[in-house]
SETORTI-618014 format. One record per residue (C-alpha): residue in one letter; x, y, z; residue number from 1. Coordinates in steps of 0.1 Angstrom, whole numbers, plus 2048, in hexadecimal, padded with zeros to 3 digits. Example, Ala and Ser with C-alpha at 12.3 -4.5 7.8 and 13.67 -1.06 7.14 Angstrom:
atom res:A&x:87B&y:7D3&z:84E&n:1
atom res:S&x:889&y:7F5&z:847&n:2
% end
This chain:
atom res:M&x:B78&y:64A&z:BF4&n:1
atom res:A&x:B9D&y:652&z:BF0&n:2
atom res:E&x:BB5&y:63B&z:C02&n:3
atom res:L&x:BC8&y:64D&z:C1D&n:4
atom res:T&x:BED&y:646&z:C20&n:5
atom res:T&x:C01&y:649&z:C40&n:6
atom res:R&x:C20&y:65F&z:C43&n:7
atom res:W&x:C37&y:641&z:C41&n:8
atom res:E&x:C25&y:634&z:C23&n:9
atom res:R&x:C29&y:655&z:C12&n:10
atom res:L&x:C4F&y:654&z:C18&n:11
atom res:E&x:C50&y:630&z:C0C&n:12
atom res:A&x:C40&y:63A&z:BEB&n:13
atom res:W&x:C5B&y:654&z:BE7&n:14
atom res:L&x:C76&y:63B&z:BF1&n:15
atom res:F&x:C69&y:623&z:BD7&n:16
atom res:D&x:C73&y:63C&z:BBC&n:17
atom res:N&x:C92&y:648&z:BCE&n:18
atom res:D&x:CA0&y:629&z:BE0&n:19
atom res:T&x:CC3&y:62C&z:BD2&n:20
atom res:R&x:CCA&y:64F&z:BDD&n:21
atom res:E&x:CD4&y:65F&z:BFD&n:22
atom res:F&x:CBF&y:67C&z:C08&n:23
atom res:T&x:CBC&y:697&z:C23&n:24
atom res:V&x:C9C&y:6A3&z:C33&n:25
atom res:Y&x:C9F&y:6C2&z:C1E&n:26
atom res:E&x:CA1&y:6AF&z:BFD&n:27
atom res:L&x:C83&y:69A&z:C07&n:28
atom res:A&x:C6F&y:6B9&z:C10&n:29
atom res:G&x:C79&y:6C9&z:BEE&n:30
atom res:D&x:C70&y:6AA&z:BDA&n:31
atom res:L&x:C4E&y:6A6&z:BEB&n:32
atom res:K&x:C48&y:6CC&z:BED&n:33
atom res:I&x:C41&y:6CA&z:C12&n:34
atom res:P&x:C4F&y:6DD&z:C30&n:35
atom res:T&x:C6F&y:6CF&z:C40&n:36
atom res:C&x:C5D&y:6C7&z:C60&n:37
atom res:E&x:C44&y:6B1&z:C4C&n:38
atom res:A&x:C61&y:6A0&z:C3B&n:39
atom res:S&x:C70&y:699&z:C5D&n:40
atom res:A&x:C4F&y:68B&z:C69&n:41
atom res:L&x:C4E&y:674&z:C4B&n:42
atom res:I&x:C71&y:667&z:C53&n:43
atom res:N&x:C67&y:662&z:C78&n:44
atom res:A&x:C47&y:650&z:C6E&n:45
atom res:Y&x:C5B&y:639&z:C58&n:46
atom res:L&x:C74&y:631&z:C73&n:47
atom res:A&x:C57&y:629&z:C8B&n:48
atom res:A&x:C47&y:612&z:C71&n:49
atom res:Q&x:C68&y:600&z:C6A&n:50
atom res:R&x:C6E&y:5FB&z:C8F&n:51
atom res:S&x:C4B&y:5EF&z:C97&n:52
atom res:V&x:C45&y:5CB&z:CA3&n:53
atom res:N&x:C3A&y:5BF&z:C81&n:54
atom res:P&x:C48&y:5D7&z:C68&n:55
atom res:T&x:C3A&y:5D8&z:C45&n:56
atom res:T&x:C52&y:5F2&z:C37&n:57
atom res:L&x:C64&y:5E9&z:C17&n:58
atom res:Y&x:C84&y:5FA&z:C20&n:59
atom res:V&x:C9C&y:5FF&z:C3D&n:60
atom res:L&x:CA2&y:624&z:C41&n:61
atom res:K&x:CC3&y:62E&z:C51&n:62
atom res:R&x:CD4&y:64E&z:C5B&n:63
atom res:Q&x:CF7&y:65B&z:C59&n:64
atom res:G&x:CFF&y:67A&z:C6C&n:65
atom res:R&x:CEB&y:68C&z:C86&n:66
atom res:T&x:CCD&y:6A3&z:C86&n:67
atom res:R&x:CCC&y:6BD&z:C6A&n:68
atom res:N&x:CEA&y:6AE&z:C59&n:69
atom res:A&x:CDC&y:68B&z:C58&n:70
atom res:V&x:CDE&y:679&z:C36&n:71
atom res:W&x:CC4&y:65D&z:C32&n:72
atom res:S&x:CC4&y:63F&z:C1B&n:73
atom res:V&x:CB7&y:61C&z:C1A&n:74
atom res:G&x:CCA&y:5FB&z:C1C&n:75
atom res:Q&x:CCB&y:5D9&z:C2A&n:76
atom res:R&x:CEF&y:5CE&z:C26&n:77
atom res:T&x:D0A&y:5C8&z:C40&n:78
atom res:A&x:D19&y:5EA&z:C36&n:79
atom res:D&x:CF8&y:5FA&z:C3F&n:80
atom res:A&x:CF8&y:5E9&z:C61&n:81
atom res:R&x:D1B&y:5F7&z:C67&n:82
atom res:I&x:D0E&y:61A&z:C5E&n:83
atom res:I&x:CF2&y:616&z:C77&n:84
atom res:G&x:D0B&y:60B&z:C92&n:85
atom res:G&x:D21&y:629&z:C8B&n:86
atom res:T&x:D03&y:640&z:C8E&n:87
atom res:L&x:CFA&y:62F&z:CAF&n:88
atom res:F&x:D1D&y:636&z:CBC&n:89
atom res:E&x:D1B&y:65B&z:CB1&n:90
atom res:D&x:CF9&y:65F&z:CC2&n:91
atom res:V&x:D05&y:64F&z:CE2&n:92
atom res:A&x:D25&y:664&z:CE3&n:93
atom res:V&x:D12&y:685&z:CDE&n:94
atom res:K&x:CF8&y:67B&z:CF9&n:95
atom res:V&x:D13&y:672&z:D11&n:96
atom res:R&x:D25&y:692&z:D0C&n:97
atom res:R&x:D05&y:6A6&z:D10&n:98
atom res:A&x:CFC&y:693&z:D2F&n:99
atom res:F&x:D1A&y:699&z:D45&n:100
atom res:E&x:D35&y:6AE&z:D35&n:101
atom res:P&x:D25&y:6D0&z:D3C&n:102
atom res:D&x:D21&y:6C7&z:D61&n:103
atom res:L&x:D45&y:6BB&z:D65&n:104
atom res:Q&x:D52&y:6DA&z:D53&n:105
atom res:R&x:D3E&y:6F0&z:D6A&n:106
atom res:I&x:D4C&y:6DE&z:D89&n:107
atom res:A&x:D6F&y:6E4&z:D7A&n:108
atom res:E&x:D67&y:709&z:D76&n:109
atom res:R&x:D5A&y:70C&z:D9A&n:110
atom res:N&x:D75&y:6F7&z:DAA&n:111
atom res:P&x:D97&y:6F7&z:D98&n:112
atom res:R&x:DA3&y:6DA&z:DAF&n:113
atom res:A&x:D87&y:6C4&z:DA0&n:114
atom res:A&x:D8F&y:6CF&z:D7C&n:115
atom res:K&x:DA9&y:6B3&z:D78&n:116
atom res:Y&x:D91&y:699&z:D84&n:117
atom res:A&x:D75&y:6A6&z:D6E&n:118
atom res:D&x:D8B&y:6A7&z:D4F&n:119
atom res:A&x:D97&y:684&z:D56&n:120
atom res:K&x:D73&y:678&z:D5A&n:121
atom res:I&x:D69&y:687&z:D39&n:122
atom res:A&x:D87&y:677&z:D28&n:123
atom res:A&x:D81&y:656&z:D38&n:124
atom res:V&x:D5D&y:654&z:D2C&n:125
atom res:M&x:D64&y:662&z:D09&n:126
atom res:D&x:D84&y:650&z:D03&n:127
atom res:G&x:D7E&y:631&z:D18&n:128
atom res:A&x:D5A&y:626&z:D1B&n:129
atom res:L&x:D4F&y:633&z:CF9&n:130
atom res:K&x:D6D&y:621&z:CE8&n:131
atom res:V&x:D5F&y:601&z:CF7&n:132
atom res:L&x:D3D&y:609&z:CE9&n:133
atom res:A&x:D4D&y:610&z:CC7&n:134
atom res:A&x:D60&y:5EF&z:CC8&n:135
atom res:A&x:D40&y:5DD&z:CD0&n:136
atom res:V&x:D2D&y:5EE&z:CB4&n:137
atom res:D&x:D49&y:5E8&z:C9B&n:138
atom res:S&x:D52&y:5C5&z:CA6&n:139
atom res:S&x:D5E&y:5B1&z:C88&n:140
atom res:F&x:D4B&y:594&z:C7B&n:141
atom res:S&x:D48&y:584&z:C59&n:142
atom res:D&x:D32&y:596&z:C40&n:143
atom res:E&x:D17&y:57E&z:C35&n:144
atom res:D&x:D0C&y:593&z:C18&n:145
atom res:G&x:D2F&y:59C&z:C0C&n:146
atom res:D&x:D2C&y:5C1&z:C13&n:147
% end
């Protein structure tokens, strides 16, 4: 009986031969001759496996950029941790914007007197609170691995 491999194991086999290169979901799909949605499913399965309680993945998969423009690679250095932190900041900033900016803009459209307050609130969150998050994510510490 043939041994079945999981999606994450299939990606890990590909990573084993391609662990030094960056790739997109489209390149992965092309290399494996699979639809893009299946390549995305492989990536998501790998992320779930590496984030599990007792991970057995050989690599740490990381992302730069968002959604369709995401570039994936593997790494375990301090520089890789910084990339993950930067991606976290981008993700949070986009979600914060999507969560409240449209509503505040609509209030400003409907009530010009509230526009100044709405604009100030958007600026305060984007320029204030998110800068605190960015500083926390990028806080300096010594690089143990020299990267």
